[in-house]
SEVEXMI-718039 format. One record per residue (C-alpha): residue in one letter; residue number from 1; y negated, z negated, x. Coordinates in steps of 0.05 Angstrom, whole numbers. Example, Ala and Ser with C-alpha at 12.3 -4.5 7.8 and 13.67 -1.06 7.14 Angstrom:
rest nr Y Z X
A 1 90 -156 246
S 2 21 -143 273
END
This chain:
rest nr Y Z X
M 1 -2133 -2453 1720
E 2 -2124 -2524 1694
E 3 -2131 -2589 1733
T 4 -2110 -2660 1717
T 5 -2095 -2725 1753
L 6 -2035 -2770 1741
S 7 -2043 -2845 1729
N 8 -2025 -2858 1803
G 9 -2080 -2812 1830
M 10 -2036 -2751 1844
R 11 -2073 -2687 1829
L 12 -2044 -2627 1792
I 13 -2072 -2556 1792
F 14 -2037 -2503 1749
E 15 -2049 -2430 1735
P 16 -2007 -2402 1678
M 17 -1987 -2328 1685
D 18 -1956 -2304 1620
Q 19 -1943 -2234 1647
V 20 -1892 -2257 1699
K 21 -1821 -2282 1696
S 22 -1821 -2334 1752
V 23 -1851 -2401 1768
S 24 -1875 -2426 1836
I 25 -1891 -2499 1845
G 26 -1910 -2535 1909
I 27 -1920 -2608 1927
W 28 -1971 -2612 1984
L 29 -1981 -2672 2029
L 30 -2034 -2689 2080
S 31 -1979 -2699 2131
G 32 -1984 -2649 2187
S 33 -1977 -2654 2262
R 34 -2050 -2672 2273
F 35 -2037 -2740 2239
E 36 -1984 -2759 2290
T 37 -1995 -2802 2352
P 38 -1975 -2770 2419
E 39 -1911 -2812 2417
E 40 -1895 -2787 2346
A 41 -1905 -2713 2361
G 42 -1857 -2674 2318
I 43 -1841 -2730 2269
G 44 -1873 -2697 2209
H 45 -1831 -2635 2218
L 46 -1768 -2677 2229
I 47 -1781 -2715 2164
E 48 -1788 -2649 2128
H 49 -1718 -2633 2151
L 50 -1692 -2702 2132
M 51 -1716 -2695 2060
F 52 -1658 -2646 2050
K 53 -1607 -2692 2082
G 54 -1592 -2742 2028
T 55 -1622 -2788 1976
E 56 -1599 -2853 1946
T 57 -1557 -2814 1896
M 58 -1543 -2747 1929
S 59 -1511 -2726 1995
A 60 -1539 -2669 2038
R 61 -1484 -2624 2013
E 62 -1498 -2641 1941
I 63 -1572 -2624 1952
A 64 -1553 -2557 1983
E 65 -1506 -2542 1924
A 66 -1560 -2562 1874
I 67 -1610 -2515 1907
D 68 -1560 -2457 1904
S 69 -1546 -2471 1831
L 70 -1619 -2460 1813
G 71 -1616 -2387 1829
G 72 -1683 -2389 1864
H 73 -1713 -2419 1926
V 74 -1726 -2492 1945
N 75 -1754 -2502 2014
A 76 -1809 -2534 2056
F 77 -1854 -2523 2115
T 78 -1899 -2564 2160
T 79 -1964 -2544 2192
K 80 -2017 -2579 2234
E 81 -2053 -2607 2172
Y 82 -2003 -2609 2115
T 83 -1930 -2606 2092
C 84 -1908 -2569 2030
Y 85 -1844 -2575 1989
Y 86 -1838 -2517 1941
A 87 -1794 -2483 1890
K 88 -1794 -2413 1861
T 89 -1748 -2406 1802
L 90 -1740 -2376 1733
P 91 -1774 -2416 1678
E 92 -1709 -2447 1652
F 93 -1695 -2478 1720
V 94 -1764 -2509 1732
E 95 -1747 -2579 1707
P 96 -1681 -2587 1747
A 97 -1717 -2561 1809
L 98 -1773 -2612 1801
R 99 -1724 -2668 1789
L 100 -1688 -2649 1853
I 101 -1752 -2647 1894
A 102 -1776 -2712 1864
D 103 -1710 -2746 1883
M 104 -1715 -2719 1954
L 105 -1788 -2741 1964
L 106 -1786 -2808 1930
H 107 -1716 -2832 1948
P 108 -1697 -2807 2017
K 109 -1639 -2844 2046
F 110 -1655 -2833 2120
D 111 -1582 -2846 2136
P 112 -1577 -2865 2210
E 113 -1523 -2813 2224
E 114 -1562 -2759 2188
C 115 -1625 -2778 2226
E 116 -1590 -2772 2292
R 117 -1556 -2707 2273
E 118 -1620 -2674 2248
R 119 -1658 -2698 2308
M 120 -1608 -2659 2350
V 121 -1617 -2598 2304
V 122 -1693 -2600 2315
M 123 -1684 -2606 2390
E 124 -1642 -2542 2387
E 125 -1697 -2511 2345
I 126 -1747 -2528 2400
R 127 -1701 -2496 2452
L 128 -1696 -2434 2409
Y 129 -1771 -2432 2401
E 130 -1781 -2439 2476
D 131 -1737 -2378 2486
T 132 -1785 -2337 2442
P 133 -1845 -2323 2487
D 134 -1884 -2284 2434
D 135 -1884 -2347 2391
V 136 -1893 -2402 2443
V 137 -1953 -2368 2475
H 138 -1993 -2385 2413
D 139 -1977 -2459 2420
I 140 -1996 -2456 2493
L 141 -2063 -2426 2472
A 142 -2073 -2485 2425
K 143 -2060 -2532 2483
A 144 -2110 -2494 2526
A 145 -2162 -2494 2470
W 146 -2155 -2564 2443
G 147 -2128 -2603 2503
N 148 -2107 -2674 2484
H 149 -2136 -2667 2413
P 150 -2081 -2670 2360
L 151 -2093 -2596 2344
G 152 -2068 -2581 2414
R 153 -1998 -2607 2400
P 154 -1942 -2563 2373
V 155 -1918 -2576 2302
L 156 -1846 -2581 2327
G 157 -1864 -2633 2378
T 158 -1830 -2629 2446
Y 159 -1760 -2642 2469
D 160 -1781 -2707 2501
T 161 -1820 -2735 2441
V 162 -1768 -2715 2388
S 163 -1712 -2745 2430
E 164 -1746 -2813 2426
I 165 -1759 -2814 2351
D 166 -1715 -2866 2317
R 167 -1703 -2885 2244
D 168 -1755 -2941 2245
R 169 -1810 -2893 2267
I 170 -1787 -2843 2214
R 171 -1791 -2896 2159
S 172 -1859 -2920 2183
F 173 -1889 -2850 2184
Y 174 -1860 -2835 2115
E 175 -1891 -2898 2085
R 176 -1959 -2881 2115
Y 177 -1964 -2809 2094
Y 178 -1917 -2797 2035
V 179 -1963 -2829 1983
P 180 -1994 -2801 1919
E 181 -2066 -2806 1945
R 182 -2047 -2756 1999
A 183 -2010 -2709 1952
L 184 -2028 -2650 1908
V 185 -1985 -2607 1862
S 186 -2000 -2533 1852
G 187 -1963 -2486 1805
A 188 -1969 -2414 1781
G 189 -1926 -2373 1735
C 190 -1893 -2372 1667
F 191 -1898 -2443 1640
E 192 -1933 -2488 1590
V 193 -1982 -2533 1626
K 194 -1974 -2593 1579
R 195 -1898 -2592 1590
L 196 -1906 -2591 1665
V 197 -1955 -2649 1664
R 198 -1906 -2690 1622
I 199 -1850 -2676 1672
F 200 -1893 -2696 1731
E 201 -1918 -2758 1696
E 202 -1846 -2778 1682
L 203 -1821 -2764 1752
F 204 -1880 -2788 1795
S 205 -1920 -2839 1755
G 206 -1880 -2895 1788
W 207 -1897 -2869 1857
S 208 -1947 -2916 1890
A 209 -1974 -2925 1960
S 210 -1947 -2978 2006
S 211 -1993 -3027 2041
A 212 -1984 -2985 2104
A 213 -2011 -2921 2071
A 214 -2059 -2881 2114
P 215 -2127 -2876 2081
V 216 -2156 -2809 2059
D 217 -2228 -2798 2079
R 218 -2264 -2750 2032
K 219 -2335 -2728 2022
K 220 -2365 -2703 1958
G 221 -2414 -2645 1951
K 222 -2446 -2611 1891
K 223 -2417 -2543 1908
T 224 -2356 -2561 1950
G 225 -2323 -2614 1907
E 226 -2287 -2673 1938
R 227 -2260 -2643 2002
L 228 -2224 -2675 2060
K 229 -2276 -2705 2106
A 230 -2274 -2675 2175
S 231 -2289 -2710 2240
T 232 -2342 -2682 2286
H 233 -2332 -2607 2295
V 234 -2282 -2593 2350
R 235 -2299 -2537 2398
P 236 -2245 -2501 2438
Q 237 -2244 -2511 2513
R 238 -2248 -2453 2562
E 239 -2182 -2466 2595
R 240 -2127 -2420 2621
I 241 -2053 -2438 2621
T 242 -1999 -2395 2651
R 243 -1924 -2407 2642
Q 244 -1881 -2369 2690
K 245 -1821 -2338 2655
N 246 -1774 -2282 2674
T 247 -1788 -2237 2614
E 248 -1792 -2162 2606
Q 249 -1863 -2167 2579
V 250 -1925 -2208 2593
H 251 -1945 -2244 2529
F 252 -2016 -2269 2526
C 253 -2068 -2296 2478
L 254 -2143 -2298 2484
G 255 -2181 -2349 2443
A 256 -2254 -2353 2420
E 257 -2288 -2404 2376
G 258 -2274 -2393 2303
V 259 -2297 -2429 2240
A 260 -2272 -2489 2200
L 261 -2246 -2484 2130
G 262 -2302 -2477 2080
D 263 -2353 -2454 2132
E 264 -2404 -2405 2105
D 265 -2385 -2356 2160
V 266 -2311 -2354 2143
Y 267 -2314 -2286 2109
T 268 -2357 -2258 2164
F 269 -2303 -2278 2214
Q 270 -2249 -2248 2170
I 271 -2286 -2182 2169
L 272 -2294 -2184 2245
N 273 -2220 -2197 2251
E 274 -2202 -2136 2209
I 275 -2247 -2093 2252
L 276 -2225 -2119 2320
G 277 -2150 -2128 2312
G 278 -2129 -2138 2239
G 279 -2093 -2073 2225
G 280 -2073 -2003 2244
S 281 -2145 -1976 2245
S 282 -2173 -2035 2283
R 283 -2207 -2023 2350
L 284 -2155 -2058 2393
F 285 -2095 -2026 2359
Q 286 -2126 -1958 2367
R 287 -2150 -1967 2439
V 288 -2089 -2002 2467
R 289 -2030 -1975 2427
E 290 -2050 -1910 2394
E 291 -2093 -1880 2449
R 292 -2058 -1907 2511
G 293 -1989 -1930 2489
L 294 -1995 -1995 2528
A 295 -1968 -2043 2475
Y 296 -1923 -2044 2415
S 297 -1955 -2108 2387
I 298 -2029 -2124 2392
Y 299 -2068 -2160 2338
S 300 -2119 -2213 2323
Y 301 -2122 -2269 2272
L 302 -2165 -2329 2250
S 303 -2139 -2400 2247
S 304 -2184 -2449 2208
Y 305 -2175 -2524 2202
T 306 -2217 -2578 2168
D 307 -2260 -2589 2231
A 308 -2246 -2530 2277
G 309 -2228 -2457 2282
L 310 -2198 -2409 2333
F 311 -2203 -2333 2335
T 312 -2141 -2307 2372
I 313 -2122 -2240 2403
Y 314 -2048 -2230 2421
A 315 -2013 -2175 2459
G 316 -1945 -2164 2492
V 317 -1947 -2114 2549
N 318 -1911 -2088 2610
P 319 -1930 -2132 2670
S 320 -1958 -2070 2706
S 321 -2006 -2059 2647
F 322 -2029 -2131 2639
R 323 -2095 -2125 2677
E 324 -2111 -2058 2646
V 325 -2102 -2085 2575
L 326 -2145 -2145 2592
D 327 -2200 -2098 2615
I 328 -2194 -2056 2552
I 329 -2202 -2118 2508
A 330 -2261 -2143 2549
N 331 -2295 -2074 2545
E 332 -2284 -2071 2470
M 333 -2317 -2139 2463
R 334 -2376 -2116 2505
A 335 -2382 -2053 2462
L 336 -2383 -2095 2399
N 337 -2437 -2139 2429
E 338 -2480 -2082 2453
E 339 -2471 -2030 2398
G 340 -2447 -2072 2338
I 341 -2401 -2050 2284
T 342 -2411 -1989 2239
E 343 -2425 -1986 2165
K 344 -2358 -1950 2156
E 345 -2321 -2006 2192
L 346 -2356 -2058 2149
A 347 -2339 -2022 2085
N 348 -2266 -2011 2104
A 349 -2258 -2084 2126
K 350 -2286 -2109 2060
T 351 -2239 -2063 2021
L 352 -2179 -2088 2061
L 353 -2197 -2161 2050
K 354 -2208 -2153 1975
S 355 -2145 -2111 1967
D 356 -2102 -2161 2005
L 357 -2129 -2217 1962
L 358 -2118 -2183 1895
L 359 -2051 -2151 1911
G 360 -2025 -2216 1940
L 361 -2042 -2254 1877
E 362 -1993 -2213 1837
A 363 -1940 -2261 1866
T 364 -1934 -2330 1836
S 365 -1919 -2359 1905
A 366 -1984 -2332 1934
R 367 -2024 -2361 1876
M 368 -1989 -2428 1883
S 369 -2004 -2429 1958
R 370 -2077 -2412 1947
L 371 -2085 -2468 1896
G 372 -2049 -2519 1939
K 373 -2083 -2507 2006
S 374 -2153 -2501 1977
G 375 -2144 -2559 1930
L 376 -2115 -2605 1984
L 377 -2163 -2589 2041
L 378 -2226 -2565 2007
G 379 -2224 -2606 1943
R 380 -2235 -2544 1900
V 381 -2206 -2475 1889
P 382 -2258 -2419 1894
G 383 -2252 -2368 1838
I 384 -2230 -2298 1854
D 385 -2297 -2269 1832
E 386 -2332 -2319 1877
V 387 -2290 -2299 1937
I 388 -2301 -2225 1925
S 389 -2376 -2237 1916
K 390 -2379 -2273 1983
I 391 -2341 -2217 2018
D 392 -2388 -2165 1989
A 393 -2449 -2206 2010
V 394 -2431 -2202 2085
T 395 -2479 -2155 2120
L 396 -2476 -2113 2183
D 397 -2524 -2162 2217
D 398 -2480 -2222 2197
V 399 -2420 -2193 2233
N 400 -2460 -2172 2293
Q 401 -2491 -2241 2301
V 402 -2423 -2275 2298
T 403 -2396 -2224 2348
R 404 -2451 -2237 2398
R 405 -2440 -2312 2390
V 406 -2366 -2315 2403
M 407 -2339 -2250 2432
I 408 -2358 -2265 2504
P 409 -2303 -2242 2553
D 410 -2320 -2292 2607
E 411 -2318 -2352 2560
L 412 -2249 -2343 2528
T 413 -2191 -2390 2527
M 414 -2126 -2358 2552
S 415 -2051 -2369 2552
V 416 -1999 -2326 2587
V 417 -1923 -2327 2587
G 418 -1886 -2281 2633
P 419 -1879 -2257 2705
V 420 -1952 -2267 2724
K 421 -1971 -2309 2785
D 422 -2047 -2309 2786
L 423 -2099 -2301 2732
D 424 -2159 -2298 2779
END
């Protein structure tokens, strides 16, 4: 892994992989939905769309044709804390792919007609999302957990907020958050590092922040590097939100306090997740699906941000089974609290985590993502051996202590979508 910084402050992290035949490169920006004001909700995601809708020298159609001509993938995504523009191509197409992305990011036209048209596209995307209860229930849980905090708002925004976003707001947000100080480049695959650095220096050295640029608050630690400075730790609220909807299933999420990125307990939580609902042998999958046939989909996952975390359990069930499944989950939590996990569960969870890590890193895109997210939000990229060592160091007592602290049935956040009238 090699790191460097351009003359304008933009950081680059590269990991050459001579044994592969592809290249994955991402440009990461601290520009997620949590940086939006309530009135701007959804603007970061809208701008991500607009980056593909024309530059000063290329039309939206020409951009689409250029992407197809590369024979790979050029795309983007927006989350609560960052936006990423990425390309996965063969080595011979890396330079034209980077020139295309640079033109999109540095010279967006924000044509008024394109802005209006794409705003309408995003509003249709929101409508589509609202018609997918097994997706929207997770955003409702975030609202229940975080309330009016920015983490409680959906990345897409709402129909009402997006409908009010005009070109002036788009330009203003772009000038505040699309600046080199808030950007990081990560790349993995078959390439020569010096050549990539030269290309980025040529394409991005003239990129400078406007006077309106949003500052980046970072803190420096001996072991953690220069990571994004978090505000006071945000704890989830114990709220319950129900959305009545005429669906075949009841979709619900239960939320418990998780851990922030970089927290010393993050691997303990990941092991707990594997044991409780992370896979086919997990307790919830076995109790609810395999033993009773009450759900097709039931799982758990951990969401970690710079200053907060949420441990989530999701299930989609027949309305007549809703209460029964809730009771099974609560009883499983109580059993974990009273009896703890077993040595076999601990060993299996560690094997799963380490295998997922190592097998995933065979793909250049997975390595690129790991470099980008860790570098942007943590200020450093933990080595593979370091991560494996930390997973191995988690003890039975570590997991049991975390379980007793957060797996409390009566203190969970909850969201429900479906034909349910009363949660009490």
